[in-house]
Each structure stands twice: as structure tokens, then as C-alpha cells.
C-alpha positions as CSV (number, residue, x, y, z in Angstrom):
1,M,-68.8,-88.6,4.5
2,N,-71.5,-86.6,2.7
3,A,-73.9,-83.9,3.9
4,A,-76.8,-86.3,4.2
5,S,-74.9,-88.6,6.5
6,V,-73.8,-85.8,8.9
7,V,-77.0,-83.8,9.2
8,P,-80.3,-85.5,8.1
9,C,-82.0,-83.2,5.6
10,D,-83.6,-83.1,2.2
11,A,-80.5,-82.1,0.3
12,I,-80.8,-80.1,-2.9
13,W,-78.2,-79.6,-5.6
14,L,-76.5,-76.2,-5.7
15,Q,-74.8,-75.3,-9.0
16,F,-74.2,-71.8,-10.2
17,Q,-72.1,-70.6,-13.1
18,N,-70.7,-67.1,-13.0
19,Y,-71.8,-66.3,-9.5
20,H,-69.5,-64.2,-7.2
21,V,-68.6,-65.7,-3.9
22,M,-68.3,-63.0,-1.2
23,P,-67.3,-63.7,2.4
24,L,-69.2,-61.6,4.9
25,N,-65.9,-61.4,6.9
26,S,-62.6,-60.9,5.1
27,R,-61.0,-63.4,7.6
28,L,-63.2,-66.3,6.6
29,G,-61.4,-69.1,4.7
30,G,-63.0,-71.4,2.2
31,R,-64.0,-68.9,-0.5
32,V,-62.0,-70.6,-3.3
33,E,-63.2,-74.1,-2.2
34,L,-66.8,-72.9,-2.1
35,E,-66.5,-71.2,-5.5
36,R,-65.2,-74.4,-7.0
37,A,-67.9,-76.5,-5.4
38,I,-70.8,-74.4,-6.6
39,N,-69.4,-74.2,-10.1
40,R,-69.2,-78.0,-10.4
41,G,-72.4,-78.5,-8.3
42,T,-72.6,-79.8,-4.7
43,P,-75.3,-81.1,-2.4
44,A,-76.6,-78.6,0.2
45,C,-79.0,-78.7,3.1
46,P,-81.5,-75.8,3.1
47,D,-82.0,-73.9,6.3
48,L,-85.6,-74.5,7.2
49,H,-85.9,-71.2,9.0
50,R,-84.3,-68.9,6.5
51,H,-85.0,-68.7,2.8
52,D,-82.0,-69.1,0.4
53,F,-79.6,-70.1,3.2
54,Y,-77.8,-73.4,3.0
55,D,-75.3,-75.7,4.8
56,V,-72.8,-77.0,2.3
57,E,-70.3,-79.7,3.0
58,L,-67.0,-79.1,1.2
59,D,-63.9,-81.2,0.6
60,H,-62.1,-79.6,3.5
61,G,-64.8,-78.2,5.7
62,R,-68.3,-76.9,5.9
63,A,-69.9,-73.6,4.8
64,Y,-73.1,-71.8,5.7
65,V,-74.1,-69.6,2.7
66,H,-76.8,-67.2,1.5
67,V,-77.7,-67.2,-2.2
68,R,-78.9,-64.0,-3.9
69,D,-80.0,-64.9,-7.4
70,D,-80.9,-61.3,-8.2
71,L,-77.3,-60.3,-7.5
72,R,-75.7,-63.5,-8.8
73,T,-73.9,-63.7,-5.5
74,V,-73.3,-66.4,-2.9
75,Y,-72.5,-64.9,0.5
76,L,-70.2,-67.0,2.6
77,V,-71.6,-66.5,6.1
78,A,-69.5,-69.0,8.1
79,Y,-66.8,-71.5,7.2
80,F,-65.4,-74.3,9.3
81,G,-62.3,-76.0,8.2
82,S,-63.1,-79.5,9.3
83,I,-66.0,-81.9,9.6
84,S,-65.5,-82.1,13.3
85,S,-66.9,-78.5,13.5
86,I,-70.5,-79.6,12.9
87,S,-71.6,-78.5,16.4
88,S,-70.0,-75.1,15.9
89,L,-71.9,-74.7,12.6
90,G,-75.1,-75.5,14.3
91,E,-74.4,-72.9,17.0
92,T,-73.5,-70.3,14.3
93,V,-76.8,-71.0,12.6
94,R,-78.7,-70.6,15.8
95,T,-76.8,-67.3,16.6
96,V,-77.5,-65.9,13.1
97,N,-81.2,-66.9,13.4
98,R,-81.5,-65.3,16.9
99,E,-80.0,-62.0,15.5
100,R,-82.5,-62.1,12.7
101,G,-85.4,-62.8,15.2
102,V,-86.0,-66.3,13.7
103,D,-86.6,-69.2,16.1
């Protein structure tokens, strides 16, 4: 299953060499898997409400990330260890958007 089949979007290709992957919460899993994916390149769905935020499908889960090119850093905002967590990912995105005042 790919990102386009789970959530309809105009997927883009994320590929970054020598970027740091930093989880926003030390308890988040998926950092190593995300780092490997962005080094080799992976499709991602842009968040239409937040610039430089993306939903990324990984081999063993999904991640919601924020890319800071100026810092050469990808911030891991949320990680869900299975594809069945897609509804949880959507709720996390909505919660983050509400906290930022974005509808």
C-alpha cells in the first residue's frame, strides 16, 4: 500500500542527504526508519494547511514531519507504527493545526 492509495493527495518526493532527524518527543519511535526513508527518497503528502509539513508512509508505519531546510533538519512530529493508525494520524494533524490556530 502506498501513500497515494491511503490518503488521496498530490504526493511529492522527499529526499534529503545529510539532514538530521529529530523527534519532538524522545519517546517517539520511527526516527531511524524515517532517516533511512528520506536518505533514499520517499513519497510524501504535503499538509495543505501548514508549509513544509508532510505525511510520510514508511515501511512499518506513518510519520508526520516538519522540514527545516535552513537547519538541514527533519522534525518528527508524530509516528504511528502501523498503517491501521491512519485515523489517529488525521486526528494528530487536526490537533496540531488547532494548537497553531490553523483550520
